[in-house]
MIDREN-575680 format. One line per field, with one value per residue: residue number from 0; residue in three letters; x, y, z of N, C-alpha, C, O, CB in turn. Coordinates in steps of 0.05 Angstrom, whole numbers, plus 5000, padded with zeros to 4 digits. Each point is the difference from the previous one (the first is absolute). Glycine has a CB too. Layout:
N
k <- NUM ... $
r <- ALA ... $
n.xx <- X ... $
n.yy <- Y ... $
n.zz <- Z ... $
ca.xx <- X ... $
ca.yy <- Y ... $
ca.zz <- Z ... $
c.xx <- X ... $
c.yy <- Y ... $
c.zz <- Z ... $
o.xx <- X ... $
o.yy <- Y ... $
o.zz <- Z ... $
cb.xx <- X ... $
cb.yy <- Y ... $
cb.zz <- Z ... $
! end
This chain:
229
k <- 0 1 2 3 4 5 6 7 8 9 10 11 12 13 14 15 16 17 18 19 20 21 22 23 24 25 26 27 28 29 30 31 32 33 34 35 36 37 38 39 40 41 42 43 44 45 46 47 48 49 50 51 52 53 54 55 56 57 58 59 60 61 62 63 64 65 66 67 68 69 70 71 72 73 74 75 76 77 78 79 80 81 82 83 84 85 86 87 88 89 90 91 92 93 94 95 96 97 98 99 100 101 102 103 104 105 106 107 108 109 110 111 112 113 114 115 116 117 118 119 120 121 122 123 124 125 126 127 128 129 130 131 132 133 134 135 136 137 138 139 140 141 142 143 144 145 146 147 148 149 150 151 152 153 154 155 156 157 158 159 160 161 162 163 164 165 166 167 168 169 170 171 172 173 174 175 176 177 178 179 180 181 182 183 184 185 186 187 188 189 190 191 192 193 194 195 196 197 198 199 200 201 202 203 204 205 206 207 208 209 210 211 212 213 214 215 216 217 218 219 220 221 222 223 224 225 226 227 228 $
r <- MET LEU ALA GLN ALA PRO ARG THR SER LEU ALA ASP SER ALA ALA ASP SER ILE ARG ALA GLU ILE SER ALA GLY ARG TRP ALA VAL GLY SER ARG ILE PRO ILE GLU PRO GLN LEU ALA GLN LEU LEU GLY VAL SER ARG GLY THR VAL ARG GLU ALA VAL LYS THR LEU VAL SER ARG GLY LEU LEU GLU VAL ARG GLN GLY SER GLY THR TYR VAL ARG SER GLY PHE ASP PRO SER ALA SER LEU GLN LYS MET ARG LEU ALA SER LEU ARG ASP GLN PHE GLU VAL ARG ARG ALA LEU GLU VAL GLU ALA ALA ARG LEU ALA ALA VAL ARG HIS THR ALA ARG ASP LEU ARG ARG LEU HIS THR LEU LEU ASP LYS ARG GLY VAL PRO ASP ALA ASP ASP ALA GLY ALA SER PHE VAL GLU ARG ASP LEU ALA PHE HIS LEU ALA ILE VAL ASP VAL SER GLY ASN LEU ALA LEU ALA GLU THR CYS ARG PHE VAL THR GLY TYR ILE LYS GLU THR ILE ALA SER THR MET GLY THR VAL LEU PRO GLU PRO ASP GLU ALA ALA HIS ARG ALA ILE VAL GLU GLY ILE ALA SER ARG ASN PRO ASP VAL ALA ALA GLU ALA VAL ARG ALA PHE MET ALA PRO MET ILE ASN ALA LEU ALA LEU GLY THR PRO ALA THR PRO $
n.xx <- 0833 5052 4981 5014 5062 4945 4991 5042 5056 4993 5057 4946 4953 5060 5032 4927 4975 5053 4974 4973 5021 5051 4970 4956 5043 5014 5070 5021 5041 4985 4954 5021 4968 4995 5040 5013 4940 4961 5023 4989 4952 5008 5021 4966 5083 5017 5014 5002 4964 5030 5043 4983 4957 5041 5064 4971 5032 5061 5010 4962 5028 4949 5039 5051 5000 5015 5034 4956 4942 4958 5030 4996 4943 5069 4962 4935 5023 4982 5057 4928 4963 5064 4992 4930 4999 5061 4978 4978 5071 5004 5060 4976 5001 5075 5027 4980 5018 5053 5009 4981 5060 5046 4976 5010 5073 5044 4991 5035 5064 5001 4993 5048 5050 5041 5034 4985 4964 5016 5037 4949 5005 5055 4977 4936 5016 5052 4955 4971 5054 4972 4963 5016 4968 5029 4931 4998 4966 5041 5063 4991 4960 5049 5007 4936 4974 5041 4961 4949 5027 5060 4960 4942 5029 5018 4963 5033 4958 5009 4940 5015 5009 4901 4960 5069 4975 4934 5019 5059 4957 5026 5061 4984 4961 5048 5049 4960 4989 5089 5016 4973 5012 4976 5070 5046 5059 5000 5049 5060 4950 4975 5060 5061 4941 4989 5049 5000 4972 5039 5053 4974 5006 4951 4940 4996 5045 4983 4941 5027 5005 4929 4964 5058 4980 4932 5007 5013 4963 4940 4985 5001 4946 4966 4995 4949 5031 4948 4966 4996 5064 $
n.yy <- 1030 4964 4976 5059 4948 4992 5040 4944 5007 5098 4974 4919 5028 5009 4951 4973 5033 4958 4930 4987 5020 4967 4958 5026 4992 5067 4996 4946 4957 5089 5057 5051 4980 5066 5039 4984 5025 4938 4981 5068 4990 4918 5012 5038 5013 5075 4974 4980 4937 4986 5002 4958 4950 4983 4993 4953 4996 5000 4959 4959 4994 5057 5049 5006 5057 4996 5056 5031 4941 5006 4956 4956 4959 4996 4935 4967 4966 5045 4973 5062 4940 4956 5037 4974 4924 4973 5006 4959 4979 4966 5030 4964 5043 5032 4946 4995 5052 4973 4954 5020 5047 4960 4956 5027 5028 4941 4999 5039 4960 4919 5013 5032 4985 5015 4980 5064 4948 4969 5063 5014 4947 5002 5062 4982 4954 5033 5030 4947 4977 4965 5068 5020 5024 5035 4997 5032 4946 5024 4964 4944 5025 5027 4954 4950 5020 4989 4959 5029 5028 4970 4926 5029 5028 4929 5005 5034 5025 5049 4970 4978 5053 5015 4956 4998 5070 4979 4980 5032 5001 4936 4995 5028 4950 4961 5076 5001 4960 4987 5042 4950 4945 4994 4974 4937 5045 4956 4992 5033 4952 5042 5045 4953 4973 5043 4983 4937 5014 5021 4946 4955 5028 4974 5054 4931 5015 5054 4970 4958 5069 5059 4953 5043 5073 4993 4951 5031 5027 4946 4970 5048 5001 4932 4990 5046 5042 5041 4966 5083 5023 $
n.zz <- 8863 5024 5040 5025 5020 5048 5027 5000 4960 4951 4973 5015 4962 4952 5010 5003 4939 4963 4997 4946 4945 5002 5036 4976 4959 5010 4998 4938 5033 4975 5021 4983 5058 4991 4991 5063 4988 4985 5055 5033 4940 4989 5052 5020 5015 5027 4942 5062 4988 4940 5011 5032 4944 4960 5059 5003 4946 5026 5055 4971 4920 4985 4969 4959 5037 4932 5043 4932 4973 5031 5070 4953 5045 5041 5031 5002 5056 5062 5006 5035 4976 5005 5066 5007 4966 5033 5066 4992 5014 5063 5002 4957 4961 5018 4994 4938 4979 5013 4941 4951 5009 5038 4939 4958 5036 4995 4943 4989 5048 4959 4945 4999 5047 4948 5015 5032 4992 5036 5036 5021 5069 5041 5004 5034 5044 5014 5016 5024 5056 5014 5014 5036 5039 4950 4958 5001 4998 4945 4987 4991 4966 4976 4979 4987 4970 4984 4971 4958 4941 4989 5006 4963 4968 4990 4964 4979 5018 4983 5041 5049 5035 5021 5017 5060 5008 5044 5060 5038 5051 4991 4998 5047 5012 4978 5044 5049 4973 5023 5058 5047 5039 4949 4947 5003 5002 4929 5037 4968 4984 4987 4974 4987 4969 4961 4987 4982 4966 4965 5010 4987 4945 5036 4993 5039 5018 5007 4986 5046 5022 4975 5018 5048 4995 5021 5038 5049 4970 5010 5055 5029 4958 5016 5060 5025 4984 5016 4922 5037 4999 $
ca.xx <- 5007 5007 4985 5028 5013 5007 5015 5022 5022 5001 5015 4998 4962 4997 5020 4985 4975 5017 5004 4971 4993 5017 4985 4979 5000 4999 5025 5012 5039 5023 4987 5001 4975 4996 5021 4998 4985 4971 4991 4993 4966 4988 4997 4992 5024 5019 5031 5024 4994 5007 5028 5013 4990 5005 5024 4979 4993 5024 5019 4991 5013 4966 5003 5027 4994 5026 5000 4990 4992 4972 5003 4989 4999 5014 4990 4988 5001 5006 5014 4996 4974 4999 5024 4989 4982 5018 4998 4966 4996 5013 5031 5004 4989 5025 5017 5000 5001 5035 5005 5000 5014 5026 5008 5004 5015 5021 5001 5008 5032 5018 5001 5008 5015 5033 5011 4992 4984 4997 5016 4982 4979 5016 5006 4983 4992 5019 4990 4972 5003 4967 4995 5021 4980 5016 4980 4976 4973 4991 5017 4997 4984 5021 5019 4988 4985 5036 5013 4974 4990 5015 4998 4996 5010 5011 4981 4993 4968 4997 4979 5007 5032 4984 4978 5007 5014 4968 4989 5021 4980 4987 5030 5015 4980 5001 5030 4998 4971 5013 5018 4988 4994 4978 4996 5020 5015 5019 5019 5030 4994 4973 4991 5024 4992 4983 5018 5002 4973 5011 5013 4999 4994 4977 4982 4986 5007 4994 4969 5000 5014 4987 4965 5010 5003 4969 4984 4984 4990 4967 4990 4991 4976 4983 5001 4986 5021 4991 5016 4999 5020 $
ca.yy <- 5007 4982 5005 5028 4986 5016 5020 4997 4972 5002 5005 4974 4986 5009 4978 4980 5008 5009 4972 4985 4989 4982 4978 4995 4995 5026 5011 4986 5001 5003 5025 5022 5006 5024 5020 5005 5017 4988 4984 5004 5007 4975 4987 5023 4991 5027 4984 4991 4967 4994 4988 4974 4988 4986 4986 4963 4982 4992 4980 4973 4988 4994 5020 5016 5024 5010 5026 5006 4984 4999 4983 4977 4968 4992 4989 5004 4976 5007 4963 5004 4987 4962 4995 5003 4984 4984 5000 4972 4974 4987 4994 4974 5000 5006 4976 4985 5027 4992 4981 4992 5008 4999 4984 5000 5015 4985 4975 5034 5014 4989 5007 5020 5028 4994 4997 5029 4998 4980 5009 5032 4985 4988 5023 5011 4987 5014 5022 5006 4990 4991 5008 4992 5022 5031 5015 5012 4982 5014 4993 4974 4988 5023 4989 4994 5012 5000 4967 4989 5015 5009 4986 5013 5014 4977 4987 5007 5011 5035 4991 4984 5015 5019 4995 4988 5034 5005 4994 5000 5004 4974 4976 5013 4987 4949 5002 4996 4982 4981 5018 5003 4974 4979 4999 4989 5025 4983 5003 5007 4973 5003 5016 4983 4989 5018 5009 4968 4995 5019 4990 4977 5007 4983 5024 4989 5003 5024 5001 4981 4994 5018 4975 4981 5018 5015 4984 4998 5037 4991 4978 5006 5028 4981 4995 5015 5022 5041 5007 5020 5016 $
ca.zz <- 5020 5028 5009 5020 5023 5024 5017 5012 4983 4978 4977 4995 4985 4964 4983 4997 4991 4977 5012 5000 4973 4981 4989 4988 4967 4983 4993 4992 5008 4978 5005 5022 5003 5007 5006 5032 5002 4993 5026 5032 5010 5006 5022 5011 5013 4983 4981 5020 5004 4976 4991 5026 4989 4979 5006 5013 4966 4978 5013 5003 4974 4983 4981 4996 4989 4970 5019 4992 4992 5016 5012 4982 5014 4984 5010 5001 5027 5019 5021 5032 5007 5003 5032 5024 5005 5002 5025 5012 4997 5024 4999 4984 4966 4993 5004 4972 4974 5008 4991 4964 4986 5002 4989 4968 4998 5002 4975 4967 5005 4993 4979 4987 5019 5008 5014 5022 5022 5021 5012 5004 5011 5032 5011 5006 5028 5018 5020 5015 5026 5018 5022 5031 5017 4994 4976 4998 4985 4978 4992 4989 4977 4981 4986 4980 4978 4978 4988 4991 4978 4975 4988 4985 4977 4990 4975 4973 5000 5007 5009 5012 5027 5007 5021 5024 5008 5001 5017 5011 5030 5015 5007 5030 5027 5016 5015 5036 5023 5007 5015 5019 5010 5001 4971 4999 4985 4989 5004 4965 4974 4973 4981 4980 4991 4980 4976 4986 4986 4965 4990 4990 4978 4993 5006 5027 5017 5024 5010 5028 5033 5014 5023 5036 5018 5000 5015 5035 5010 4984 5023 5030 4993 4993 5022 5018 5004 4994 4976 4990 5007 $
c.xx <- 5006 4995 5017 5005 4991 5006 5025 5023 4984 5022 4995 4968 5002 5011 4989 4973 5016 4998 4978 4988 5013 5001 4974 5005 5000 5029 5025 5029 5002 4991 5011 4974 5002 5019 4991 4977 4974 4995 5000 4980 4987 4998 4990 5023 5017 5023 5021 4991 5000 5024 5011 4980 5014 5039 4990 5000 5028 5032 4990 4987 4974 4993 5035 4996 5020 4996 5003 4977 4970 5014 4984 5005 5031 5000 4962 4991 5012 5013 4989 4973 5007 5013 4972 4981 5015 5007 4981 5008 5020 5029 5005 5001 5020 5026 4997 4999 5030 5011 4994 5025 5022 5013 5008 5031 5038 5010 5013 5027 5016 5006 5027 5018 5023 5018 5009 4985 4989 5018 4986 4981 5014 5000 4968 4994 5019 4981 4973 5000 4976 4994 5006 4994 5015 4979 4995 4989 5009 5027 5007 4983 5009 5013 4983 4985 5016 4998 4974 4999 5016 5001 4978 5003 5019 4992 5006 4978 4989 4968 4998 5017 4967 4972 5008 5003 4960 4993 5020 4992 4998 5019 5007 4987 5005 5034 4996 4997 5026 5026 4989 5003 4983 5009 5032 5025 5019 5028 5034 4999 4979 5005 5029 4989 4993 5019 5015 4989 5012 5028 5006 5005 4974 4969 4986 5008 4990 4977 5000 5011 4988 4970 5022 5003 4963 4986 4995 4975 4957 4977 4995 4973 4973 4991 4985 5008 4988 5015 4993 5019 5001 $
c.yy <- 4983 5000 5019 4982 5015 5021 4985 4983 5020 4995 4951 4993 5010 4991 4970 4995 4989 4964 4968 4996 4986 4980 4993 5000 5031 5016 4972 4988 5019 5024 5025 5005 5032 5015 5004 5014 4986 4981 5008 5004 4977 4984 5009 5008 5035 4979 4992 4968 4979 4990 4968 4976 4980 4995 4974 4988 5002 4982 4972 4979 5003 5024 5018 5034 5007 5031 5009 4984 4997 4965 4980 4971 4995 4968 4996 4974 5011 4985 5021 4979 4968 4991 4991 4973 4966 4992 4981 4975 4981 5000 4977 4997 5021 4979 4983 5012 4994 4964 4998 5022 4994 4975 4994 5028 4985 4983 5011 5002 4973 4995 5018 5020 4990 4991 5028 4991 4987 5007 5018 4980 4983 5024 5008 4981 5006 5020 4990 4984 4986 5025 4999 5018 5033 5007 5008 4977 5012 4989 4973 4994 5013 4982 4969 4999 4999 4969 4998 5016 5000 4976 4993 5017 4980 4988 5003 5009 5019 5011 4986 5021 5029 4995 4978 5035 5008 4993 4998 5001 4967 4979 5008 4984 4966 5011 5003 4981 4979 5014 4989 4960 4976 4987 4986 5023 4984 5007 5011 4974 5012 5022 4993 4978 5008 4997 4973 4992 5010 4995 4972 5000 4989 5009 4982 5001 5021 5007 4982 5016 5033 4986 4994 5027 5010 4985 5001 5021 4992 4972 5005 5013 4977 4986 5023 5027 5019 5002 5031 5014 5015 $
c.zz <- 5025 5018 5023 5029 5028 5012 5012 4970 4969 4972 4992 4983 4971 4984 4999 4982 4969 4994 4983 4973 4976 5000 4994 4971 4988 5004 5002 5017 4967 4988 5002 5008 5008 5013 5031 5006 4987 5022 5026 4990 4989 5015 5031 5034 4995 4985 5019 5014 4968 4991 5017 4996 4973 5006 5006 4978 4992 5014 5000 4967 4976 4985 4992 4998 4975 5008 4966 4962 5014 5017 4979 5027 4996 5015 5008 5026 5025 5013 5022 5005 4998 5034 5023 4996 5008 5035 5010 5006 5022 4983 4982 4972 4988 4999 4971 4978 5003 4980 4967 4982 5002 4973 4972 4991 5000 4971 4975 5022 4995 4975 4985 5016 4988 5017 5022 5002 5038 5027 5019 5033 5025 5014 5020 5032 5017 5016 5020 5032 5013 5027 5016 5012 4999 4972 5004 4980 4962 4984 4990 4979 4981 4977 4994 4975 4979 4979 4980 4968 4989 4989 4980 4968 4981 4975 4976 4992 5007 5015 5026 5028 5004 5012 5034 5018 5015 5026 5025 5035 5004 5000 5028 5018 5004 5012 5028 5008 5007 5024 5030 5025 4987 4966 4997 4982 4984 4994 4964 4986 4983 4984 4986 4982 4972 4980 4978 4979 4971 5000 4989 4970 4997 5017 5013 5020 5018 4998 5017 5030 4998 5022 5029 5007 5012 5017 5035 5016 4990 5013 5019 4992 4994 5021 5029 5011 4989 4970 4992 5022 5033 $
o.xx <- 4984 4990 5022 4986 5002 5017 5021 4997 4992 4991 4999 4992 4985 4996 5009 4984 4989 4982 5000 4988 4991 5009 4993 4983 5015 4997 5011 5005 4995 5013 5024 4979 5022 5012 4978 4987 4980 4980 4999 4983 4976 4986 4999 4994 4993 5004 5015 5016 5011 5006 5006 5013 5001 5014 4992 5012 5012 5019 5017 4986 4997 4982 5020 4981 5024 4980 5011 5000 4977 5021 4985 5015 5013 5021 4985 4979 5024 4986 5002 4999 4985 5000 4998 4985 4991 5007 4999 4988 5023 5007 5017 5011 5004 5015 5020 4998 5013 5006 5016 5017 5013 5021 5011 5013 5020 5021 5016 5020 5023 5022 5015 5004 5004 4989 5016 4998 4988 4996 5006 4999 4989 4989 5001 4996 4992 4988 4994 4983 4980 5018 5011 4988 4995 4988 4996 5011 5012 4996 5011 5006 4992 4995 5007 5002 5000 4996 5004 4999 4993 5010 5002 4988 5001 5013 5004 5000 4985 4997 4986 5000 4995 4990 4984 4996 4994 4988 4992 5008 5010 5000 4998 5014 5001 5006 5010 5010 4999 5018 5019 5018 5002 4982 5016 4993 5018 5011 5000 5002 5000 4987 4999 5011 5005 4999 4999 5013 5008 5002 5019 5020 4984 4996 4986 4987 4988 4996 4989 4996 5005 4993 4992 4982 4995 4986 4979 4983 4977 4976 4982 4983 4978 4975 4999 4986 4997 5024 4997 5002 5018 $
o.yy <- 4990 5022 4996 4984 5024 5011 5012 4990 4982 5002 4987 4982 4993 5002 4980 4981 4989 4990 4976 4981 4993 4988 4977 4991 5006 5020 4986 5013 4992 5014 4995 5002 5009 4991 4993 4986 5013 4999 4983 4997 5004 4979 4990 5005 5015 4975 4981 4982 4979 4978 4976 4981 4975 4984 4987 4978 4981 4986 4982 4980 4990 5001 5002 5010 4996 5009 4988 5007 5007 4989 5009 4994 5013 4990 5020 4988 5006 4984 4982 4986 4982 4981 4980 4993 4978 4978 4987 4984 5007 5002 5001 4983 4999 5005 4994 4985 4982 5001 4994 4991 5004 5000 4982 5004 5008 4993 4991 4991 5005 4990 4993 5025 4977 4989 4996 4997 5005 4988 5006 5010 4991 5001 5007 5008 5011 4995 5007 5004 4990 5013 4978 5018 5023 5021 5000 4986 4988 4984 4998 4985 4988 4996 4993 4982 4986 4994 5000 4985 5008 4998 4978 5001 5002 4992 4984 5010 5000 5019 5011 5000 5005 5013 4987 5006 5001 5017 4984 4984 4990 4981 4986 4987 4985 4996 4984 4989 5000 4984 4992 4988 4976 4987 5010 5018 4989 5016 5007 5000 5010 4999 5004 4998 4987 4988 4998 4992 4989 5010 4990 4988 5006 4995 5013 5007 4997 5021 5011 4994 5011 5001 5001 5005 4993 5010 4996 5002 5000 4998 4988 4996 5003 4997 4991 5017 5000 5004 5003 4999 5015 $
o.zz <- 5015 5005 5010 5012 5006 4987 4999 4977 4984 4977 4979 4985 4982 4976 4988 5000 4980 4986 4993 4989 4977 4980 5002 4983 4981 4986 5018 5021 4978 4984 5003 4986 5002 5019 5010 5015 5002 5014 5018 5017 5004 4999 5023 5024 4981 5001 4995 5005 5001 4990 4994 5008 4999 4986 4981 4999 4990 4992 5000 4997 4978 4984 5014 4989 5005 5012 4982 4977 4993 4994 4983 5019 4983 4993 4998 5008 4996 5013 5017 5020 5007 5015 5013 5019 5004 5010 5021 5014 5005 4977 4983 4986 4976 4981 4986 4981 4989 4976 4982 4985 4980 4988 4988 4979 4988 4991 4983 4989 4996 4997 4982 4998 4992 5019 5019 5025 5020 5021 5023 5022 5020 5022 5024 5023 5021 5021 5023 5018 4988 5010 5005 4989 5008 5003 5024 4982 4982 4982 4978 4982 4980 4976 4978 4982 4979 4977 4976 4980 4978 4978 4988 4979 4976 4981 4981 4977 5020 5014 5017 5025 5024 5018 5014 5024 5023 5014 5017 5017 5020 5016 5020 5016 5019 5024 5015 5020 5025 5009 5014 5011 5002 4988 5016 4985 5013 4984 4977 4975 4978 4980 4976 4978 4979 4979 4975 4980 4980 4978 4988 4991 4981 5024 5016 5020 5021 5012 5019 5024 5022 5024 5023 5016 5023 5017 5013 5018 5010 5004 5012 5017 5011 5000 5023 5012 4976 4993 4975 5025 5006 $
cb.xx <- 4995 5032 4945 4987 5041 4986 4935 4971 5010 4981 5053 5045 4973 4999 5034 5040 4983 5058 5011 5002 4989 5009 5036 4994 4953 4946 4969 4968 5028 4999 4953 5059 4962 4950 5031 5060 5057 5023 5015 5050 5019 5019 5031 4946 5005 4994 4984 4996 4952 4968 5008 5002 4968 4934 5035 4947 4935 4960 4999 5001 5039 4996 4924 5037 4956 5012 5015 5039 5073 4926 5023 5005 4933 5005 5069 5023 4984 4987 5060 5019 4982 5017 5054 5018 4974 5009 5016 4976 4963 4948 4991 4970 4939 4964 4972 4984 4944 4984 4977 4918 4964 4971 4969 4914 4931 4964 4938 4920 4967 4972 4936 4957 4974 5002 4990 5013 5014 4995 5025 4988 4984 5047 5041 4990 4986 5057 5024 4989 5052 4993 4972 5052 4989 5076 4994 5000 4934 4972 4993 5004 4971 5022 5040 5011 4976 5049 5025 4973 4981 5017 5025 5008 4997 4994 4964 5024 5011 5038 5008 5000 5096 5036 4982 5034 5061 5001 4975 5017 4952 4953 5029 4993 4954 4964 5012 4976 4934 4966 4987 4948 5003 4971 4945 4972 4980 4950 4963 5045 5006 4974 4962 5023 4991 4975 5012 4988 4949 4967 4986 4951 5060 5045 5012 5001 5040 5043 4988 5017 5054 5030 4970 5051 5062 5012 5035 5069 5093 5058 5035 5066 5060 5045 5045 5004 5044 4983 5002 4951 4979 $
cb.yy <- 5043 4976 4964 5081 4962 4963 5015 5008 4943 5019 5084 5011 5015 5030 5049 5020 5059 5067 5064 5039 5037 5034 5016 5025 4944 4985 5070 5010 4943 4936 4979 5020 4940 4995 5034 5016 5026 5003 4988 5021 5049 5027 4993 4980 4915 5075 5051 5079 5041 5049 5083 5056 5061 5040 5052 5033 5035 5066 5054 5047 4970 4971 5000 4944 5017 4951 5012 5026 4977 5045 5016 5032 4964 5061 4990 5046 4955 5040 4980 5074 5059 5008 5071 5066 5060 5044 5055 5030 5006 4963 5015 5005 4993 5034 5004 4986 5065 5027 4993 4997 5020 5019 5013 4982 5025 5007 4988 5056 5038 5000 4999 4966 5037 5032 4963 5042 5004 4976 4986 5025 5007 4962 5007 5012 4952 5001 5030 4997 5046 4922 5022 4961 4933 4969 4991 5070 5016 5062 5037 5007 5001 5037 5039 5016 5043 5032 4968 5010 5014 5040 5019 4985 5045 5003 5022 4965 4971 4989 4991 4958 4988 5006 5018 4935 5021 4971 4999 5038 5062 5028 5013 5063 5052 4942 5040 5042 4998 4989 5056 5065 5054 5042 5039 4932 5051 4969 4954 5031 4944 4985 5035 5008 4999 5047 5047 4996 5022 5037 5045 5001 5000 4964 5023 4970 4981 4998 5003 4960 4947 5034 4951 4941 5022 5006 4980 4983 5049 5017 4988 5013 5047 5001 4981 4941 4979 5027 4944 4995 4989 $
cb.zz <- 4962 4985 4969 4974 4961 5007 5014 5085 5055 5055 5040 5063 5064 5030 5030 5041 5059 5027 5063 5054 5038 5018 5013 5053 5020 5022 5003 4941 5056 5006 5014 4998 5011 4979 4939 4992 5000 4933 4958 5015 4993 4978 4947 4948 5005 5042 4962 5011 5047 5008 4997 5038 5024 4977 5037 5035 4988 4979 5028 5061 5052 5054 5006 4984 5042 4934 5085 5069 4994 4960 5067 4915 5001 4989 5007 4941 4972 4983 4964 4984 4973 4918 4979 4989 4962 4939 4977 4952 4942 5052 5063 5046 5029 5037 5070 5037 5016 5094 5067 5016 5015 5072 5047 5013 5035 5060 5031 4985 5045 5039 5034 4975 5059 4966 4945 4970 4929 4939 4942 4902 4931 4964 4927 4921 4963 4946 4938 4928 5016 4984 4983 4999 5031 5015 4958 5029 5073 5038 5044 5057 5038 5068 5046 5048 5046 5075 5074 5077 5034 5035 5043 5066 5054 5060 5042 5017 4984 4934 4940 4926 4945 4949 4929 4954 4916 4939 4951 4935 4972 4970 4929 4974 4969 4916 4947 4987 4945 4938 4949 4947 5033 5053 4970 5019 5024 5002 5078 5050 5053 5047 5047 5059 5063 5049 5063 5055 5064 5018 5032 5046 5004 4967 4948 4963 4955 4990 4944 4939 4987 4930 4923 4984 4948 4939 4945 4988 4961 4944 4976 5012 4957 4962 4948 4997 5023 5068 5008 4947 4939 $
! end
């Protein structure tokens, strides 16, 4: 008998109960979970509530609905839990993780890029421009993000690209944090240096360009600048 869901936020509570069974290994990856009427009885909720709970877990990648067959456990890992934990990370932590990811992306991009890739990076950097009084902050952050994610794509490493997109929200926070007066905003020359490092086809030069790019922000945080987003 599963723990019955409380009468508040029933769909979320039902999803939590199902997720707990998956996390505990009682419903293994690849196995079919009980059908909707059985789940409703086990959880003490309506079939409609179960349906909403399953939709939630499908969107998070834990469950998969196979038409005519049933609902199966797709993964035992819930990314939403990791994202919640990451919200506790300081801004300095986020910059250090971003540096680690982008250093490796630049190293791989230096080895694997094509002439077309370089043209794309230059184009995105031109579009990025610089923020000014008339520029909406969110718009500039998106343009800057597009440039940095493009470098990750040029690395040719799908796992690295997906990891960066998984933490996109935190990368945006690091970018936005440099638009005020607290942290230094890397200028266009610092961005161009990364592209030049990649173009050199020397992974060490590309990696050093990223480290130099990140250094002012991380050093400022290490010296006592408030480190929470």
